[in-house]
Steps between C-alpha positions, in 0.01 A plus 500: 500500500260709703403834351579819700187694592495853392410775742141581396413739776237730368575871508241708689368750254274684750570867528480751786525873470680736736443877471692731738305823551754655731825430694708481178761767441402664831506455873141455619156467346534117488215328321497191268216336309500123440256370240410146396196443280218713626639532849707790637676550833695796616824484706538805727355844450749767611552870469804718420605842602511808273814603317643850522325594175152426651427815707204466735453128439458293821516138370544306174289190441500252206263538201260203542289575188566145373372344811194726511409404140538130597345528847284190453810287444697627800469236777712632775784722621796330674726703729857398591546741792388825664727765357360808326661414170305174504168599670473881474277510188243250626251766643500672159475185286230340714262783409493380146597136546345330796661160518610268789837588653710212637788580740652393829365636835729798557476603136121490512501691827704784336272497185184511719638806681551675158154408390350645817681826431337503156160405632473190277570217753138364487526424122828312524523119483815432708607135529771398741754226400800358676849437361497144375135504396362451156177644346317415186405806296340433156757309290778588750634320801670768714752415779636744757868434597659654810786739431698747712477875435502825691135445593342193668275260318664540156449230249597391152211374282513189282231508231430165330272466192491246213790684338733448793612663827600868531682621811467861605759550778355838623759690698725259690830435667663184641512556880592186679481664842183713478369698800163333493362186325675261268775550250401516130356168379790409269389136512171575325675701226723199436203263489327723240827512307523123489146479387553755232462877491391654176601859588657682790394859549757618749559834673801695385538785752845397620623325192802734475612426861750215546494246775218408739247726673577526873262370759274738680669387826807709397299809571401370848875481584557861385197618698632325807833693465309835456276456799771370733614792711311770286397799719300664224139462392513263202283579194491225241357556159426185299248352251169466682436168339822346634325345800816288584713814515252681730486177713879506542485871594240428762697206631817713546301777657340269757843336573648841583206629691360741238140580421398493136279759326392468134430795265400528137161388364625201303717383793210524744278311261745214436589462866130486585431224242811304591409514872140400437594203271779376729797587282660720768567414864526825705599458867232635731557864586760564234280679242377854602302766321706776333331749739680335793857530389555826701449298821827317445862591473666492148689182580171327597324551166513346153303652212419290200401717204427517136711713263796277422466602130493876582139522390374857531243522790607164652548499871878516475484777249277707739740437785799609298325825394357564849144445380408201714242581761623240753883468449773766504849368418821627647853403603343238740375293203657225292321443170548159331392479130450127473449476126675549166372781277285374215642617165383855451458575872860566579470877494198490735690293750813724480284808565358348812842397619630849451213654700546253784876577519428870511299440814788318664336160464727199466405304187583143414413335165615197308799695367652509853331213673345166405145617567331355188504191292315456175183289463596406146709215357850576393679324219590171677144473641354558155728235365382251760138569399584434133695180589228358720217565256703450174228652295443444128463879451600795711326850512676754728246735663485763770767753417628771285654393160851483642381254768317290240809499270720397796260218578509391139879463512482320833251240353753440219776448765304209654480334161160600371453537121508870409217441249291378801545822693269798420523847637130610494339827424194650663181415310673242273320161483745205556366167380675200655487130413751217523587566138576871522459830681421812291343837509171482296343838548427782746216634721428847629745588780676780669464738792178633662571803710326563833464864609299537815154345435568505124597172340611522138372851447850641483672408172795617289351830403424597862854381608645708211310809615613441863866467395466812282353695791768375745785587257387828353198631686173649372384824347131571484370765252156630591299727267143589414402586144195582288553278203224656302632861532863392494587679827707396796281593799745427782852370544690315405613440860799281558531252797835324550547196721833320527653699213601836629384719792306774317625789721861405424439478124260783426666587176484144369130465604420840336645360182302179535188698562561718187561198274188328626301825432636535155450137409137509622425820313651356185278203526192716555593725214522205269155386621633175636217355716629152566596499873762226465672695216511824704637318808763310299616820338549671838671190639739473204592868501573510874690169490729625228565835678561353850737240360700757314521716816545233772577168330200362691162368389239546761159360446283771342128488591282756319159570669304712251132575558250647253271761668 
C-alpha cells in the first residue's frame, strides 16, 4: 500500500517591517515606511492641514526623524498619485533626505512644479514610471498598477521582497467607464492574489459608505443638464487636481459655445501641467485669459476656480467676499460647487454659500444636484479588492479611526481572520512574516508644523501661547527700577491687547497698575534680585486679581528694566 505524502511546504520565515508615519487616525499626511534587511523605501509623502487648535499654522507634515537617522538605508520614495495629502511634504523632506522619487508622468509633473516653487528642483532625482512597469530597488521589486481616482495617473504599488508581496492600494475607486484611460486593472490584482499576497494595505476613506462609488461620467451628465439652456455665467469650483472633472467642464463649455477662464493659483498650475503633458484636450479658442472675460456676455463664459473647500483666500472665497480683482459676482452668475466638503471644512463651505446667496447668486452643490462623485472606494469596491487579492494579512490605512475600524469590520465580512487584521498606529513598527504579524516597537513620529518659512520651530509651547492669546488676550506690565537702591524709577505702565480696551476699563487698569506697583515694591523691599522671581511674583498677583474680577486669564508679560 502506497504511503501518503505529507505536505512539507516550508514556511517562509523572512520578515518585512511596515511603519506608518502618517495617514493613520487622520485624513492626510500619508507616508509609510517599508523595511527589509538594510533597505528602506517610502510610500508617499503627504501633508495635512492644521486643526482649529493650531492658530497661525499653514501646513502639517510628518515627522521623518527615523528616516533622517537611517538616511543611508533609504533607497527611494514611491508616489501613488499627485494629491497634496500624498506629495505635499516632498519639498520639505527632500531638504534632509535626498533620494530618488519614482512616480508616473502627471504625478512627477505636479511634484516638479512644487519643487520649482521651493527652489530645489535641481537637486531632485525624479524618475518616471508607467502603470504596469516594475523597478528593482535594493531588495525590493516594485510594481505600479493602474487604478482610477479623482486624478489621472494614479497607481497602486505592489512591493515584493523575500518575505512576500505587500500591496499598497493608494487612493482608488473602481470606475468601469472612466473619462480618460483604462479602467482599474482588476486583472492584475487577481493575478497577484492567486500568486499570494502577504499583506494588503488598503485605503479606508469611504469604508463607512455602502455600495459602489459612482463613475465620474455621472458628473458629466449633471453638467450637461446645467449648461443646457443656462443664460447665466457659470462659475464652477472643484479640486484643481481633478483633471478629468475640469476636462468635462471644458467639453460642456465648448459644446454650448462658452469660453473658459481659469482662476486660482493651484488650478492654473495643474491645468498648465496637464495641457503640457497631454492629459487635457482643450478645443482651440476655448480657453481665454481671466482678463478677457469682460469682452463676453455672461452666458458666453465659464469660470473654473479653486475654493471648493471654502479655503480662506482661495479664488472662490475672494469672489464671495468681493475681494477678487477680476471677477465680481451678481444675480447673473450660477456658482456650482463640484466637491464634497472634507471633514472639518463644512463650516467654511457654508460660509461661502451664505455670502454668495446674499449677492443673489444661484448656488448648486452636491446636496441639490449630482455635481460630484467621490474618488474613493466605497464598501463594495473595497470588498472586491479584498476578494481579488485575498491577502494573508490586512492593514487598513488612510483614514480616521472610525474609517479604519469600519474597514476592519468589512474585512471580517469577507471572511478574513480577525487575528490577521491589524489597525495600525502612527510610529508603531509592524513586523510581518508568513507565521505572524505583530507590533514590535515604535519610532519617532508625529506632526511637524509649518508656519511661513519656519519648519518645526513652532511646537506645543508656542501653540499653547497662541491659543492663550487668542482666548484671553495679553497684558504687558512695563517698569524701570533701580534694584540697588530699591526704587521704582518709572511705571509700571499697563498695555492691554485683546483683553479689554483700556479707556473703557480705566478703573480696572488703575487697580492692575496699583497691584503691579505694590508687588514690585514689595520685592525690592525684600531685596529680591532674581529677575525671574520678580516677574513671576508680578504675574501671579495680577493673574489671581484679574481672574477674581473677570473670570479671565490673560497672558501677563512683565517687562522690568534695571537702570
